[in-house]
PDB file of N, CA, C and O in Angstrom:
ATOM      1  N   MET A   1      31.459 -21.042 -51.155  1.00  0.00           N
ATOM      2  CA  MET A   1      30.285 -20.082 -51.014  1.00  0.00           C
ATOM      3  C   MET A   1      30.856 -19.554 -49.246  1.00  0.00           C
ATOM      4  O   MET A   1      31.085 -20.152 -48.195  1.00  0.00           O
ATOM      5  N   VAL A   2      30.900 -17.947 -49.770  1.00  0.00           N
ATOM      6  CA  VAL A   2      31.612 -16.700 -48.153  1.00  0.00           C
ATOM      7  C   VAL A   2      30.778 -16.593 -47.817  1.00  0.00           C
ATOM      8  O   VAL A   2      29.675 -16.309 -48.282  1.00  0.00           O
ATOM      9  N   ARG A   3      31.511 -17.004 -46.076  1.00  0.00           N
ATOM     10  CA  ARG A   3      30.174 -16.294 -45.349  1.00  0.00           C
ATOM     11  C   ARG A   3      30.513 -15.331 -44.728  1.00  0.00           C
ATOM     12  O   ARG A   3      31.611 -15.358 -44.172  1.00  0.00           O
ATOM     13  N   SER A   4      29.590 -14.061 -44.619  1.00  0.00           N
ATOM     14  CA  SER A   4      30.056 -12.874 -43.375  1.00  0.00           C
ATOM     15  C   SER A   4      30.315 -13.766 -41.995  1.00  0.00           C
ATOM     16  O   SER A   4      29.863 -14.890 -41.779  1.00  0.00           O
ATOM     17  N   LYS A   5      31.110 -13.019 -41.169  1.00  0.00           N
ATOM     18  CA  LYS A   5      31.328 -13.452 -39.930  1.00  0.00           C
ATOM     19  C   LYS A   5      30.049 -12.898 -39.362  1.00  0.00           C
ATOM     20  O   LYS A   5      29.406 -13.587 -38.570  1.00  0.00           O
ATOM     21  N   GLY A   6      29.594 -11.570 -39.750  1.00  0.00           N
ATOM     22  CA  GLY A   6      28.272 -10.750 -38.772  1.00  0.00           C
ATOM     23  C   GLY A   6      28.681 -10.383 -37.553  1.00  0.00           C
ATOM     24  O   GLY A   6      29.751 -10.696 -37.032  1.00  0.00           O
ATOM     25  N   LYS A   7      27.883  -9.762 -37.126  1.00  0.00           N
ATOM     26  CA  LYS A   7      28.309  -8.318 -36.444  1.00  0.00           C
ATOM     27  C   LYS A   7      28.901  -8.961 -34.748  1.00  0.00           C
ATOM     28  O   LYS A   7      28.568  -9.874 -33.993  1.00  0.00           O
ATOM     29  N   VAL A   8      29.438  -8.391 -34.754  1.00  0.00           N
ATOM     30  CA  VAL A   8      30.189  -8.926 -32.910  1.00  0.00           C
ATOM     31  C   VAL A   8      29.335  -8.087 -32.087  1.00  0.00           C
ATOM     32  O   VAL A   8      29.492  -6.874 -32.231  1.00  0.00           O
ATOM     33  N   LYS A   9      28.168  -8.621 -30.973  1.00  0.00           N
ATOM     34  CA  LYS A   9      27.601  -7.854 -29.520  1.00  0.00           C
ATOM     35  C   LYS A   9      28.634  -7.544 -28.472  1.00  0.00           C
ATOM     36  O   LYS A   9      29.435  -8.371 -28.037  1.00  0.00           O
ATOM     37  N   ASP A  10      28.552  -6.302 -28.107  1.00  0.00           N
ATOM     38  CA  ASP A  10      29.298  -6.201 -26.927  1.00  0.00           C
ATOM     39  C   ASP A  10      28.554  -7.007 -25.785  1.00  0.00           C
ATOM     40  O   ASP A  10      27.445  -6.735 -25.326  1.00  0.00           O
ATOM     41  N   LYS A  11      29.446  -8.132 -25.388  1.00  0.00           N
ATOM     42  CA  LYS A  11      29.670  -8.462 -23.824  1.00  0.00           C
ATOM     43  C   LYS A  11      28.483  -7.612 -22.697  1.00  0.00           C
ATOM     44  O   LYS A  11      29.010  -6.602 -22.232  1.00  0.00           O
ATOM     45  N   ALA A  12      27.256  -7.799 -22.272  1.00  0.00           N
ATOM     46  CA  ALA A  12      26.685  -6.780 -21.269  1.00  0.00           C
ATOM     47  C   ALA A  12      27.514  -7.384 -20.265  1.00  0.00           C
ATOM     48  O   ALA A  12      27.895  -8.547 -20.136  1.00  0.00           O
ATOM     49  N   GLN A  13      27.790  -5.952 -19.314  1.00  0.00           N
ATOM     50  CA  GLN A  13      28.520  -6.265 -17.752  1.00  0.00           C
ATOM     51  C   GLN A  13      27.071  -5.898 -16.982  1.00  0.00           C
ATOM     52  O   GLN A  13      26.727  -4.747 -16.716  1.00  0.00           O
ATOM     53  N   HIS A  14      26.430  -6.891 -16.732  1.00  0.00           N
ATOM     54  CA  HIS A  14      25.471  -6.574 -15.056  1.00  0.00           C
ATOM     55  C   HIS A  14      26.286  -7.003 -14.036  1.00  0.00           C
ATOM     56  O   HIS A  14      27.234  -7.785 -14.104  1.00  0.00           O
ATOM     57  N   ALA A  15      25.745  -6.306 -12.889  1.00  0.00           N
ATOM     58  CA  ALA A  15      25.625  -6.182 -11.659  1.00  0.00           C
ATOM     59  C   ALA A  15      25.275  -7.830 -11.141  1.00  0.00           C
ATOM     60  O   ALA A  15      24.359  -8.512 -11.600  1.00  0.00           O
ATOM     61  N   VAL A  16      25.931  -8.120 -10.421  1.00  0.00           N
ATOM     62  CA  VAL A  16      25.370  -9.662  -9.965  1.00  0.00           C
ATOM     63  C   VAL A  16      25.200  -9.777  -8.233  1.00  0.00           C
ATOM     64  O   VAL A  16      24.721 -10.760  -7.668  1.00  0.00           O
ATOM     65  N   ILE A  17      25.809  -8.286  -7.403  1.00  0.00           N
ATOM     66  CA  ILE A  17      25.252  -8.187  -6.479  1.00  0.00           C
ATOM     67  C   ILE A  17      24.948  -6.900  -6.323  1.00  0.00           C
ATOM     68  O   ILE A  17      25.736  -6.066  -6.769  1.00  0.00           O
ATOM     69  N   LEU A  18      23.821  -6.507  -5.701  1.00  0.00           N
ATOM     70  CA  LEU A  18      22.930  -5.103  -5.263  1.00  0.00           C
ATOM     71  C   LEU A  18      23.566  -4.301  -4.502  1.00  0.00           C
ATOM     72  O   LEU A  18      23.533  -4.334  -3.272  1.00  0.00           O
ATOM     73  N   ASP A  19      24.166  -3.553  -5.157  1.00  0.00           N
ATOM     74  CA  ASP A  19      25.081  -2.453  -4.223  1.00  0.00           C
ATOM     75  C   ASP A  19      24.139  -1.008  -3.541  1.00  0.00           C
ATOM     76  O   ASP A  19      23.011  -0.856  -4.011  1.00  0.00           O
ATOM     77  N   LYS A  20      24.496  -0.256  -2.738  1.00  0.00           N
ATOM     78  CA  LYS A  20      23.257   1.028  -2.246  1.00  0.00           C
ATOM     79  C   LYS A  20      22.984   1.848  -3.272  1.00  0.00           C
ATOM     80  O   LYS A  20      21.988   2.570  -3.238  1.00  0.00           O
ATOM     81  N   THR A  21      23.936   1.839  -4.436  1.00  0.00           N
ATOM     82  CA  THR A  21      23.073   3.073  -5.402  1.00  0.00           C
ATOM     83  C   THR A  21      22.128   2.330  -6.017  1.00  0.00           C
ATOM     84  O   THR A  21      20.949   2.664  -6.128  1.00  0.00           O
ATOM     85  N   THR A  22      22.698   1.150  -6.495  1.00  0.00           N
ATOM     86  CA  THR A  22      21.425   0.318  -7.443  1.00  0.00           C
ATOM     87  C   THR A  22      20.182   0.084  -6.444  1.00  0.00           C
ATOM     88  O   THR A  22      19.045   0.240  -6.890  1.00  0.00           O
ATOM     89  N   SER A  23      20.333  -0.198  -5.424  1.00  0.00           N
ATOM     90  CA  SER A  23      19.165  -0.713  -4.040  1.00  0.00           C
ATOM     91  C   SER A  23      18.256   0.793  -3.979  1.00  0.00           C
ATOM     92  O   SER A  23      17.075   1.029  -3.724  1.00  0.00           O
ATOM     93  N   ASP A  24      19.063   1.392  -4.231  1.00  0.00           N
ATOM     94  CA  ASP A  24      18.222   2.805  -3.862  1.00  0.00           C
ATOM     95  C   ASP A  24      17.354   3.441  -5.477  1.00  0.00           C
ATOM     96  O   ASP A  24      16.274   3.986  -5.704  1.00  0.00           O
ATOM     97  N   LYS A  25      18.263   3.097  -6.125  1.00  0.00           N
ATOM     98  CA  LYS A  25      17.205   3.025  -7.645  1.00  0.00           C
ATOM     99  C   LYS A  25      16.344   2.470  -7.717  1.00  0.00           C
ATOM    100  O   LYS A  25      15.261   2.977  -8.012  1.00  0.00           O
ATOM    101  N   LEU A  26      16.553   0.968  -7.420  1.00  0.00           N
ATOM    102  CA  LEU A  26      15.478   0.581  -7.708  1.00  0.00           C
ATOM    103  C   LEU A  26      14.243   0.717  -6.516  1.00  0.00           C
ATOM    104  O   LEU A  26      13.088   0.552  -6.910  1.00  0.00           O
ATOM    105  N   TYR A  27      14.479   1.015  -5.061  1.00  0.00           N
ATOM    106  CA  TYR A  27      13.403   1.851  -4.822  1.00  0.00           C
ATOM    107  C   TYR A  27      12.369   2.631  -5.190  1.00  0.00           C
ATOM    108  O   TYR A  27      11.163   2.427  -5.325  1.00  0.00           O
ATOM    109  N   LYS A  28      13.231   3.769  -5.356  1.00  0.00           N
ATOM    110  CA  LYS A  28      13.132   4.918  -5.808  1.00  0.00           C
ATOM    111  C   LYS A  28      11.941   4.815  -7.378  1.00  0.00           C
ATOM    112  O   LYS A  28      10.743   5.056  -7.523  1.00  0.00           O
ATOM    113  N   ASP A  29      12.781   4.448  -8.096  1.00  0.00           N
ATOM    114  CA  ASP A  29      11.839   4.218  -9.792  1.00  0.00           C
ATOM    115  C   ASP A  29      10.947   3.219 -10.019  1.00  0.00           C
ATOM    116  O   ASP A  29      10.099   3.378 -10.897  1.00  0.00           O
ATOM    117  N   VAL A  30      10.995   2.050  -9.276  1.00  0.00           N
ATOM    118  CA  VAL A  30      10.020   1.167  -9.389  1.00  0.00           C
ATOM    119  C   VAL A  30       8.798   1.770  -8.608  1.00  0.00           C
ATOM    120  O   VAL A  30       8.166   0.809  -8.169  1.00  0.00           O
ATOM    121  N   GLN A  31       8.360   2.626  -8.345  1.00  0.00           N
ATOM    122  CA  GLN A  31       7.151   2.707  -7.831  1.00  0.00           C
ATOM    123  C   GLN A  31       6.631   3.810  -8.780  1.00  0.00           C
ATOM    124  O   GLN A  31       5.558   4.390  -8.614  1.00  0.00           O
ATOM    125  N   SER A  32       7.689   4.096 -10.019  1.00  0.00           N
ATOM    126  CA  SER A  32       6.919   5.084 -11.300  1.00  0.00           C
ATOM    127  C   SER A  32       6.713   4.235 -12.552  1.00  0.00           C
ATOM    128  O   SER A  32       6.191   4.726 -13.553  1.00  0.00           O
ATOM    129  N   TYR A  33       7.193   2.727 -12.497  1.00  0.00           N
ATOM    130  CA  TYR A  33       6.855   2.068 -13.665  1.00  0.00           C
ATOM    131  C   TYR A  33       5.654   1.436 -13.616  1.00  0.00           C
ATOM    132  O   TYR A  33       5.396   0.870 -12.554  1.00  0.00           O
ATOM    133  N   ARG A  34       4.625   1.372 -14.741  1.00  0.00           N
ATOM    134  CA  ARG A  34       3.836   0.653 -14.854  1.00  0.00           C
ATOM    135  C   ARG A  34       3.690  -0.497 -15.356  1.00  0.00           C
ATOM    136  O   ARG A  34       2.611  -1.070 -15.511  1.00  0.00           O
ATOM    137  N   LEU A  35       4.859  -0.941 -15.666  1.00  0.00           N
ATOM    138  CA  LEU A  35       4.972  -2.265 -15.779  1.00  0.00           C
ATOM    139  C   LEU A  35       6.336  -2.447 -15.149  1.00  0.00           C
ATOM    140  O   LEU A  35       7.170  -1.544 -15.070  1.00  0.00           O
ATOM    141  N   VAL A  36       6.562  -4.149 -14.540  1.00  0.00           N
ATOM    142  CA  VAL A  36       7.430  -4.607 -13.946  1.00  0.00           C
ATOM    143  C   VAL A  36       7.676  -6.159 -13.917  1.00  0.00           C
ATOM    144  O   VAL A  36       7.163  -7.037 -13.224  1.00  0.00           O
ATOM    145  N   THR A  37       8.794  -6.211 -15.067  1.00  0.00           N
ATOM    146  CA  THR A  37       9.069  -7.632 -15.383  1.00  0.00           C
ATOM    147  C   THR A  37      10.622  -7.482 -14.558  1.00  0.00           C
ATOM    148  O   THR A  37      11.100  -6.569 -13.885  1.00  0.00           O
ATOM    149  N   VAL A  38      11.162  -8.893 -14.981  1.00  0.00           N
ATOM    150  CA  VAL A  38      12.731  -9.347 -15.198  1.00  0.00           C
ATOM    151  C   VAL A  38      13.299  -8.485 -16.414  1.00  0.00           C
ATOM    152  O   VAL A  38      14.084  -7.583 -16.122  1.00  0.00           O
ATOM    153  N   ALA A  39      13.063  -8.629 -17.362  1.00  0.00           N
ATOM    154  CA  ALA A  39      13.411  -7.731 -18.253  1.00  0.00           C
ATOM    155  C   ALA A  39      13.664  -6.503 -18.168  1.00  0.00           C
ATOM    156  O   ALA A  39      14.782  -6.099 -18.486  1.00  0.00           O
ATOM    157  N   VAL A  40      12.613  -5.578 -17.687  1.00  0.00           N
ATOM    158  CA  VAL A  40      12.647  -4.568 -17.199  1.00  0.00           C
ATOM    159  C   VAL A  40      13.479  -4.229 -16.779  1.00  0.00           C
ATOM    160  O   VAL A  40      14.212  -3.436 -17.370  1.00  0.00           O
ATOM    161  N   LEU A  41      13.795  -4.801 -15.260  1.00  0.00           N
ATOM    162  CA  LEU A  41      14.940  -4.540 -14.151  1.00  0.00           C
ATOM    163  C   LEU A  41      15.914  -4.156 -15.334  1.00  0.00           C
ATOM    164  O   LEU A  41      16.458  -3.149 -15.788  1.00  0.00           O
ATOM    165  N   VAL A  42      15.818  -5.802 -15.635  1.00  0.00           N
ATOM    166  CA  VAL A  42      17.907  -5.603 -16.460  1.00  0.00           C
ATOM    167  C   VAL A  42      17.726  -4.875 -17.048  1.00  0.00           C
ATOM    168  O   VAL A  42      18.721  -4.168 -16.888  1.00  0.00           O
ATOM    169  N   ASP A  43      17.045  -4.346 -17.817  1.00  0.00           N
ATOM    170  CA  ASP A  43      17.228  -3.446 -18.989  1.00  0.00           C
ATOM    171  C   ASP A  43      17.372  -2.181 -18.190  1.00  0.00           C
ATOM    172  O   ASP A  43      18.421  -1.794 -18.706  1.00  0.00           O
ATOM    173  N   ARG A  44      17.140  -1.455 -17.492  1.00  0.00           N
ATOM    174  CA  ARG A  44      16.873  -0.397 -16.709  1.00  0.00           C
ATOM    175  C   ARG A  44      18.176  -0.086 -15.710  1.00  0.00           C
ATOM    176  O   ARG A  44      18.869   0.929 -15.642  1.00  0.00           O
ATOM    177  N   LEU A  45      18.268  -1.618 -14.792  1.00  0.00           N
ATOM    178  CA  LEU A  45      19.078  -1.065 -13.847  1.00  0.00           C
ATOM    179  C   LEU A  45      20.428  -1.465 -14.209  1.00  0.00           C
ATOM    180  O   LEU A  45      21.450  -1.004 -13.702  1.00  0.00           O
ATOM    181  N   LYS A  46      20.357  -2.532 -15.301  1.00  0.00           N
ATOM    182  CA  LYS A  46      21.427  -3.163 -15.520  1.00  0.00           C
ATOM    183  C   LYS A  46      22.289  -4.184 -14.339  1.00  0.00           C
ATOM    184  O   LYS A  46      23.442  -4.070 -13.925  1.00  0.00           O
ATOM    185  N   ILE A  47      21.336  -5.097 -14.035  1.00  0.00           N
ATOM    186  CA  ILE A  47      21.812  -6.070 -13.339  1.00  0.00           C
ATOM    187  C   ILE A  47      21.070  -7.404 -13.829  1.00  0.00           C
ATOM    188  O   ILE A  47      19.999  -7.376 -14.435  1.00  0.00           O
ATOM    189  N   ASN A  48      21.905  -8.817 -13.427  1.00  0.00           N
ATOM    190  CA  ASN A  48      21.469  -9.743 -14.086  1.00  0.00           C
ATOM    191  C   ASN A  48      20.399 -10.328 -13.617  1.00  0.00           C
ATOM    192  O   ASN A  48      19.992 -10.150 -12.469  1.00  0.00           O
ATOM    193  N   GLY A  49      19.700 -11.282 -14.699  1.00  0.00           N
ATOM    194  CA  GLY A  49      18.153 -11.703 -14.348  1.00  0.00           C
ATOM    195  C   GLY A  49      18.239 -12.573 -13.276  1.00  0.00           C
ATOM    196  O   GLY A  49      17.203 -13.202 -13.488  1.00  0.00           O
ATOM    197  N   SER A  50      18.607 -12.963 -12.497  1.00  0.00           N
ATOM    198  CA  SER A  50      18.789 -13.734 -11.290  1.00  0.00           C
ATOM    199  C   SER A  50      18.473 -12.743 -10.153  1.00  0.00           C
ATOM    200  O   SER A  50      17.624 -12.947  -9.285  1.00  0.00           O
ATOM    201  N   LEU A  51      19.124 -11.827 -10.237  1.00  0.00           N
ATOM    202  CA  LEU A  51      19.179 -10.709  -8.727  1.00  0.00           C
ATOM    203  C   LEU A  51      17.576 -10.292  -9.304  1.00  0.00           C
ATOM    204  O   LEU A  51      16.635 -10.405  -8.518  1.00  0.00           O
ATOM    205  N   ALA A  52      17.397  -9.928 -10.365  1.00  0.00           N
ATOM    206  CA  ALA A  52      15.995  -9.216 -10.747  1.00  0.00           C
ATOM    207  C   ALA A  52      14.830 -10.018 -10.072  1.00  0.00           C
ATOM    208  O   ALA A  52      14.010  -9.678  -9.220  1.00  0.00           O
ATOM    209  N   ARG A  53      15.001 -11.011 -10.632  1.00  0.00           N
ATOM    210  CA  ARG A  53      13.581 -11.771  -9.844  1.00  0.00           C
ATOM    211  C   ARG A  53      13.638 -12.082  -8.135  1.00  0.00           C
ATOM    212  O   ARG A  53      12.661 -12.335  -7.430  1.00  0.00           O
ATOM    213  N   LYS A  54      15.057 -11.985  -7.698  1.00  0.00           N
ATOM    214  CA  LYS A  54      15.176 -11.743  -5.992  1.00  0.00           C
ATOM    215  C   LYS A  54      14.195  -9.976  -5.908  1.00  0.00           C
ATOM    216  O   LYS A  54      13.292  -9.912  -5.074  1.00  0.00           O
ATOM    217  N   CYS A  55      14.417  -8.996  -6.596  1.00  0.00           N
ATOM    218  CA  CYS A  55      14.372  -7.972  -5.992  1.00  0.00           C
ATOM    219  C   CYS A  55      12.380  -7.674  -6.948  1.00  0.00           C
ATOM    220  O   CYS A  55      11.596  -6.758  -6.702  1.00  0.00           O
ATOM    221  N   LEU A  56      12.249  -8.484  -7.654  1.00  0.00           N
ATOM    222  CA  LEU A  56      10.644  -8.734  -7.788  1.00  0.00           C
ATOM    223  C   LEU A  56       9.867  -9.299  -6.414  1.00  0.00           C
ATOM    224  O   LEU A  56       9.030  -8.742  -5.704  1.00  0.00           O
ATOM    225  N   SER A  57      10.457 -10.583  -6.327  1.00  0.00           N
ATOM    226  CA  SER A  57       9.882 -10.922  -5.073  1.00  0.00           C
ATOM    227  C   SER A  57      10.107 -10.216  -3.706  1.00  0.00           C
ATOM    228  O   SER A  57       9.181 -10.402  -2.916  1.00  0.00           O
ATOM    229  N   ASP A  58      11.156  -9.430  -3.241  1.00  0.00           N
ATOM    230  CA  ASP A  58      11.002  -8.704  -2.201  1.00  0.00           C
ATOM    231  C   ASP A  58      10.625  -7.641  -2.767  1.00  0.00           C
ATOM    232  O   ASP A  58      11.361  -6.907  -2.107  1.00  0.00           O
ATOM    233  N   LEU A  59       9.993  -6.808  -3.567  1.00  0.00           N
ATOM    234  CA  LEU A  59       9.422  -5.744  -3.463  1.00  0.00           C
ATOM    235  C   LEU A  59       8.051  -5.973  -3.167  1.00  0.00           C
ATOM    236  O   LEU A  59       7.407  -5.185  -2.476  1.00  0.00           O
ATOM    237  N   GLU A  60       7.514  -7.132  -3.711  1.00  0.00           N
ATOM    238  CA  GLU A  60       6.375  -7.453  -3.576  1.00  0.00           C
ATOM    239  C   GLU A  60       5.991  -7.742  -2.017  1.00  0.00           C
ATOM    240  O   GLU A  60       5.222  -7.157  -1.254  1.00  0.00           O
ATOM    241  N   GLU A  61       6.638  -8.614  -1.890  1.00  0.00           N
ATOM    242  CA  GLU A  61       6.601  -8.927  -0.210  1.00  0.00           C
ATOM    243  C   GLU A  61       6.516  -7.494   0.615  1.00  0.00           C
ATOM    244  O   GLU A  61       5.796  -7.511   1.613  1.00  0.00           O
ATOM    245  N   LYS A  62       7.144  -6.340   0.308  1.00  0.00           N
ATOM    246  CA  LYS A  62       6.896  -4.981   0.477  1.00  0.00           C
ATOM    247  C   LYS A  62       5.624  -4.290   0.796  1.00  0.00           C
ATOM    248  O   LYS A  62       5.189  -3.480   1.615  1.00  0.00           O
ATOM    249  N   GLY A  63       5.113  -5.179  -0.523  1.00  0.00           N
ATOM    250  CA  GLY A  63       3.968  -4.627  -0.990  1.00  0.00           C
ATOM    251  C   GLY A  63       4.115  -3.188  -1.675  1.00  0.00           C
ATOM    252  O   GLY A  63       3.135  -2.446  -1.742  1.00  0.00           O
ATOM    253  N   ILE A  64       5.326  -2.824  -2.166  1.00  0.00           N
ATOM    254  CA  ILE A  64       5.543  -1.587  -3.424  1.00  0.00           C
ATOM    255  C   ILE A  64       4.967  -2.299  -4.793  1.00  0.00           C
ATOM    256  O   ILE A  64       4.427  -1.463  -5.518  1.00  0.00           O
ATOM    257  N   ILE A  65       4.950  -3.573  -5.301  1.00  0.00           N
ATOM    258  CA  ILE A  65       4.492  -3.838  -6.624  1.00  0.00           C
ATOM    259  C   ILE A  65       3.544  -4.992  -6.151  1.00  0.00           C
ATOM    260  O   ILE A  65       3.478  -5.677  -5.130  1.00  0.00           O
ATOM    261  N   LYS A  66       2.785  -4.913  -7.408  1.00  0.00           N
ATOM    262  CA  LYS A  66       1.980  -6.191  -7.112  1.00  0.00           C
ATOM    263  C   LYS A  66       1.519  -6.899  -8.156  1.00  0.00           C
ATOM    264  O   LYS A  66       1.828  -6.292  -9.181  1.00  0.00           O
ATOM    265  N   PRO A  67       0.973  -7.815  -8.380  1.00  0.00           N
ATOM    266  CA  PRO A  67       1.094  -8.923  -9.676  1.00  0.00           C
ATOM    267  C   PRO A  67      -0.072  -8.963 -10.686  1.00  0.00           C
ATOM    268  O   PRO A  67      -1.270  -8.885 -10.413  1.00  0.00           O
ATOM    269  N   VAL A  68       0.274  -9.045 -11.429  1.00  0.00           N
ATOM    270  CA  VAL A  68      -0.996  -9.073 -12.351  1.00  0.00           C
ATOM    271  C   VAL A  68      -0.974 -10.695 -13.091  1.00  0.00           C
ATOM    272  O   VAL A  68      -1.865 -11.527 -12.918  1.00  0.00           O
ATOM    273  N   VAL A  69      -0.139 -10.833 -13.664  1.00  0.00           N
ATOM    274  CA  VAL A  69      -0.167 -12.141 -14.612  1.00  0.00           C
ATOM    275  C   VAL A  69       1.350 -13.234 -13.598  1.00  0.00           C
ATOM    276  O   VAL A  69       2.533 -12.909 -13.495  1.00  0.00           O
ATOM    277  N   GLN A  70       0.706 -14.403 -13.073  1.00  0.00           N
ATOM    278  CA  GLN A  70       1.732 -14.932 -11.874  1.00  0.00           C
ATOM    279  C   GLN A  70       1.787 -16.518 -13.034  1.00  0.00           C
ATOM    280  O   GLN A  70       0.842 -17.298 -13.150  1.00  0.00           O
ATOM    281  N   HIS A  71       3.086 -16.644 -13.733  1.00  0.00           N
ATOM    282  CA  HIS A  71       2.921 -17.502 -14.696  1.00  0.00           C
ATOM    283  C   HIS A  71       4.605 -18.339 -14.292  1.00  0.00           C
ATOM    284  O   HIS A  71       5.644 -17.811 -13.896  1.00  0.00           O
ATOM    285  N   SER A  72       4.350 -19.560 -14.543  1.00  0.00           N
ATOM    286  CA  SER A  72       6.063 -20.273 -14.085  1.00  0.00           C
ATOM    287  C   SER A  72       7.121 -19.847 -14.721  1.00  0.00           C
ATOM    288  O   SER A  72       8.176 -20.335 -14.316  1.00  0.00           O
ATOM    289  N   LYS A  73       7.221 -18.812 -15.917  1.00  0.00           N
ATOM    290  CA  LYS A  73       7.975 -18.903 -16.655  1.00  0.00           C
ATOM    291  C   LYS A  73       8.002 -16.691 -17.278  1.00  0.00           C
ATOM    292  O   LYS A  73       8.721 -16.071 -18.062  1.00  0.00           O
ATOM    293  N   MET A  74       6.989 -16.335 -16.503  1.00  0.00           N
ATOM    294  CA  MET A  74       7.334 -15.217 -16.339  1.00  0.00           C
ATOM    295  C   MET A  74       6.597 -14.026 -15.470  1.00  0.00           C
ATOM    296  O   MET A  74       5.432 -14.005 -15.866  1.00  0.00           O
ATOM    297  N   LYS A  75       6.695 -13.509 -14.944  1.00  0.00           N
ATOM    298  CA  LYS A  75       5.352 -12.993 -13.678  1.00  0.00           C
ATOM    299  C   LYS A  75       5.900 -11.413 -13.967  1.00  0.00           C
ATOM    300  O   LYS A  75       7.044 -10.960 -13.999  1.00  0.00           O
ATOM    301  N   ILE A  76       4.386 -10.686 -14.190  1.00  0.00           N
ATOM    302  CA  ILE A  76       4.244  -9.558 -14.710  1.00  0.00           C
ATOM    303  C   ILE A  76       3.683  -8.800 -13.515  1.00  0.00           C
ATOM    304  O   ILE A  76       2.784  -9.274 -12.820  1.00  0.00           O
ATOM    305  N   TYR A  77       4.368  -7.329 -13.241  1.00  0.00           N
ATOM    306  CA  TYR A  77       4.066  -6.798 -11.855  1.00  0.00           C
ATOM    307  C   TYR A  77       3.440  -5.382 -12.172  1.00  0.00           C
ATOM    308  O   TYR A  77       3.816  -4.934 -13.255  1.00  0.00           O
ATOM    309  N   THR A  78       2.707  -4.709 -11.577  1.00  0.00           N
ATOM    310  CA  THR A  78       2.551  -3.298 -11.879  1.00  0.00           C
ATOM    311  C   THR A  78       2.579  -2.666 -10.373  1.00  0.00           C
ATOM    312  O   THR A  78       2.406  -3.428  -9.422  1.00  0.00           O
ATOM    313  N   ARG A  79       2.799  -1.264 -10.156  1.00  0.00           N
ATOM    314  CA  ARG A  79       3.173  -0.385  -8.917  1.00  0.00           C
ATOM    315  C   ARG A  79       1.765  -0.653  -7.838  1.00  0.00           C
ATOM    316  O   ARG A  79       0.748  -0.508  -8.516  1.00  0.00           O
ATOM    317  N   ALA A  80       1.559  -0.861  -6.957  1.00  0.00           N
ATOM    318  CA  ALA A  80       0.635  -0.627  -6.051  1.00  0.00           C
ATOM    319  C   ALA A  80       0.564   0.683  -5.875  1.00  0.00           C
ATOM    320  O   ALA A  80       1.360   1.565  -5.552  1.00  0.00           O
ATOM    321  N   VAL A  81      -0.946   0.603  -6.252  1.00  0.00           N
ATOM    322  CA  VAL A  81      -1.030   2.493  -5.578  1.00  0.00           C
ATOM    323  C   VAL A  81      -2.420   1.954  -4.952  1.00  0.00           C
ATOM    324  O   VAL A  81      -3.178   0.999  -5.123  1.00  0.00           O
ATOM    325  N   GLY A  82      -2.315   3.284  -4.000  1.00  0.00           N
ATOM    326  CA  GLY A  82      -3.321   3.380  -3.050  1.00  0.00           C
ATOM    327  C   GLY A  82      -3.342   2.051  -1.614  1.00  0.00           C
ATOM    328  O   GLY A  82      -2.383   1.919  -0.854  1.00  0.00           O
ATOM    329  N   GLY A  83      -4.479   1.301  -1.528  1.00  0.00           N
ATOM    330  CA  GLY A  83      -4.431   0.683  -0.684  1.00  0.00           C
ATOM    331  C   GLY A  83      -4.397  -0.899  -1.352  1.00  0.00           C
ATOM    332  O   GLY A  83      -4.027  -1.388  -2.419  1.00  0.00           O
ATOM    333  N   THR A  84      -5.182  -1.547   0.291  1.00  0.00           N
ATOM    334  CA  THR A  84      -5.129  -3.148  -0.763  1.00  0.00           C
ATOM    335  C   THR A  84      -6.813  -3.277  -1.750  1.00  0.00           C
ATOM    336  O   THR A  84      -7.754  -2.492  -1.859  1.00  0.00           O
ATOM    337  N   ASP A  85      -6.703  -3.844  -1.983  1.00  0.00           N
ATOM    338  CA  ASP A  85      -8.152  -4.369  -2.702  1.00  0.00           C
ATOM    339  C   ASP A  85      -9.231  -5.246  -1.829  1.00  0.00           C
ATOM    340  O   ASP A  85     -10.280  -5.627  -2.348  1.00  0.00           O
TER     341      ASP A  85
END
């Protein structure tokens, strides 16, 4: 039986270091996102997962986003609107 080789997916070239332009885009754009997860940052900013996790913790520390669900595997955030609860 002959097997097809399948389609070859292009390897993603995501940034591993946060440069000035990506950092500016992060702080400006995240405030408009309703749902913020690691996957959202990886997809929209083209950064790798470990960098996205560090960005999320930094954004939470600065009060730009607030946690909705904090699980060991998946953290879900939303934008911080108005004052504190």
